[in-house]
C-alpha positions as CSV (number, residue, x, y, z in Angstrom):
1,X,-50.3,11.2,-4.1
2,X,-49.4,9.0,-7.0
3,X,-46.5,11.2,-7.9
4,X,-45.2,11.0,-4.3
5,X,-45.3,7.2,-4.4
6,X,-43.5,7.1,-7.7
7,X,-40.9,9.5,-6.4
8,X,-40.5,7.3,-3.3
9,X,-40.0,4.2,-5.5
10,X,-37.5,5.8,-7.7
11,X,-35.6,7.2,-4.7
12,X,-35.5,3.7,-3.2
13,X,-34.2,2.2,-6.4
14,X,-31.5,4.8,-6.7
15,X,-30.5,4.2,-3.1
16,X,-30.3,0.5,-3.6
17,X,-28.3,0.8,-6.8
18,X,-25.8,3.4,-5.6
19,X,-25.8,2.1,-2.0
20,X,-25.1,-1.4,-3.3
21,X,-22.3,-0.2,-5.6
22,X,-20.8,1.8,-2.7
23,X,-20.9,-1.3,-0.5
24,X,-19.2,-3.4,-3.1
25,X,-16.5,-0.8,-3.6
26,X,-15.9,-0.6,0.1
27,X,-15.7,-4.4,0.3
28,X,-12.4,-4.3,-1.6
29,X,-9.9,-4.5,1.2
30,X,-6.1,-4.7,0.9
31,X,-5.0,-8.1,2.3
32,X,-2.1,-6.9,4.5
33,X,0.4,-9.6,5.4
34,X,3.6,-9.6,7.5
35,X,7.0,-9.1,5.9
36,X,8.0,-12.7,6.6
37,X,4.8,-14.0,4.9
38,X,5.6,-11.9,1.8
39,X,9.1,-13.2,1.6
40,X,7.9,-16.8,2.0
41,X,5.4,-16.2,-0.8
42,X,8.0,-14.9,-3.2
43,X,10.0,-18.1,-2.5
44,X,7.2,-20.6,-2.7
45,X,4.8,-19.5,-5.4
46,X,5.5,-20.3,-9.1
47,X,4.6,-16.8,-10.2
48,X,5.4,-14.5,-7.3
49,X,4.3,-10.9,-7.1
50,X,6.3,-7.9,-6.2
51,X,6.3,-6.7,-2.6
52,X,4.9,-3.4,-1.4
53,X,5.7,-2.2,2.1
54,X,3.9,0.5,3.9
55,X,6.2,1.7,6.7
56,X,4.2,3.6,9.3
57,X,3.9,4.4,13.0
58,X,0.9,4.4,15.3
59,X,1.4,8.1,16.1
60,X,1.7,9.3,12.4
61,X,-1.3,11.3,11.3
62,X,-0.3,11.2,7.6
63,X,0.0,7.4,7.9
64,X,-3.6,7.1,9.1
65,X,-4.8,9.5,6.4
66,X,-3.0,7.4,3.7
67,X,-4.7,4.3,5.1
68,X,-8.1,6.0,5.0
69,X,-7.8,7.9,1.7
70,X,-5.4,5.9,-0.4
71,X,-5.3,2.2,0.6
72,X,-9.1,2.1,1.2
73,X,-9.7,3.5,-2.3
74,X,-11.3,0.6,-4.3
75,X,-9.1,1.2,-7.4
76,X,-5.9,1.3,-5.4
77,X,-7.0,-1.7,-3.3
78,X,-7.9,-3.8,-6.4
79,X,-4.7,-2.9,-8.3
80,X,-2.4,-3.4,-5.4
81,X,-4.0,-6.8,-4.5
82,X,-3.5,-8.0,-8.1
83,X,0.1,-6.9,-8.5
84,X,1.7,-6.9,-5.0
85,X,2.0,-8.7,-1.7
86,X,0.9,-6.0,0.7
87,X,3.0,-5.5,3.9
88,X,2.5,-3.1,6.8
89,X,5.6,-2.6,8.8
90,X,5.6,-0.5,12.0
91,X,8.8,1.6,11.9
92,X,8.9,1.0,15.7
93,X,8.2,-2.7,15.6
94,X,9.5,-4.5,18.7
95,X,9.6,-8.0,17.3
96,X,12.7,-9.4,15.5
97,X,12.4,-10.0,11.8
98,X,14.5,-12.5,9.9
99,X,15.6,-11.5,6.3
100,X,18.5,-12.7,4.1
101,X,20.1,-14.5,7.0
102,X,20.1,-11.5,9.3
103,X,18.0,-10.7,12.4
104,X,16.7,-7.2,12.3
105,X,15.8,-5.8,15.8
106,X,14.2,-2.9,17.5
107,X,16.8,-0.3,18.5
108,X,16.0,1.7,21.6
109,X,17.2,5.2,20.6
110,X,15.9,8.7,21.2
111,X,12.4,9.2,22.3
112,X,10.8,6.2,20.5
113,X,13.4,4.0,18.9
114,X,13.2,2.3,15.5
115,X,13.3,-1.1,13.8
116,X,16.5,-1.9,11.9
117,X,14.6,-3.3,8.9
118,X,12.5,-0.2,8.6
119,X,15.6,2.0,8.9
120,X,17.3,-0.1,6.2
121,X,14.4,0.0,3.8
122,X,14.2,3.8,4.3
123,X,17.9,4.1,3.8
124,X,18.3,5.7,7.2
125,X,15.8,8.6,6.4
126,X,13.2,8.0,9.0
127,X,10.1,9.6,7.5
128,X,6.6,8.3,7.9
129,X,4.8,7.2,5.9
130,X,7.3,5.7,3.5
131,X,6.3,3.1,0.9
132,X,8.9,0.7,-0.4
133,X,8.7,-1.5,-3.5
134,X,10.6,-4.7,-3.9
135,X,10.7,-7.1,-6.9
136,X,9.6,-10.7,-7.1
137,X,12.9,-11.9,-5.6
138,X,12.7,-9.4,-2.7
139,X,15.2,-7.1,-4.3
140,X,14.9,-3.4,-3.5
141,X,13.4,-1.3,-6.2
142,X,12.7,2.1,-4.6
143,X,11.1,4.0,-1.7
144,X,8.6,6.8,-1.9
145,X,8.4,9.0,1.2
146,X,5.3,10.9,2.2
147,X,1.6,10.9,1.8
148,X,0.1,10.3,-1.7
149,X,-3.5,10.7,-2.7
150,X,-5.1,7.7,-4.5
151,X,-4.6,9.0,-8.1
152,X,-0.9,10.0,-7.4
153,X,-0.3,6.7,-5.6
154,X,-1.9,4.6,-8.4
155,X,0.4,6.3,-11.0
156,X,3.5,5.3,-8.9
157,X,2.2,1.8,-8.3
158,X,1.6,1.2,-12.0
159,X,5.0,2.5,-12.8
160,X,6.4,-0.3,-10.7
161,X,3.7,-2.9,-11.1
162,X,3.8,-2.8,-14.9
163,X,7.6,-2.8,-14.9
164,X,7.8,0.6,-16.7
165,X,10.6,1.5,-14.3
166,X,12.8,-0.9,-16.2
167,X,12.6,1.0,-19.5
168,X,11.6,4.6,-18.6
169,X,12.8,7.0,-16.0
170,X,10.2,8.4,-13.6
171,X,10.3,12.0,-14.9
172,X,9.6,10.8,-18.5
173,X,6.8,8.5,-17.4
174,X,5.3,11.1,-15.1
175,X,5.4,13.8,-17.7
176,X,3.7,11.6,-20.3
177,X,1.0,10.1,-18.2
178,X,-2.1,11.8,-17.0
């Protein structure tokens, strides 16, 4: 009987420790903002961050999986929050978006249509999800089409976030990092 109570107490402690850790890890959420908010922040803050844009659609299964697996990963969420303004942009957004003196609109085309800004950021290759990285002055750095698991995504994010892309090409960086 004593053994059972000790086992119960140890089990409870383990549950509290690991359960608490897991709750803390899940508390790290990506603070998504609008594209316009991110642009405003780059212009108003003394030390602006780079901009990260997740271009998605509501019907895209891989987009949902990337949200669940990658952006909800505590390591990814913490890093991205530290280094980037995080933007979600619906590739089929109906609202106009102002950027660089131009109004980007929804274009009713084909079965679903598309948003001009999303199309421009994806360089006309409409593929979801596509992630786009911009610098601190809202200048285009690169796009990464497709789903990426947390570890793969973090490697890409650090390549941009640590400015490695300025001194080393992706293939060299990717081959040398684990």
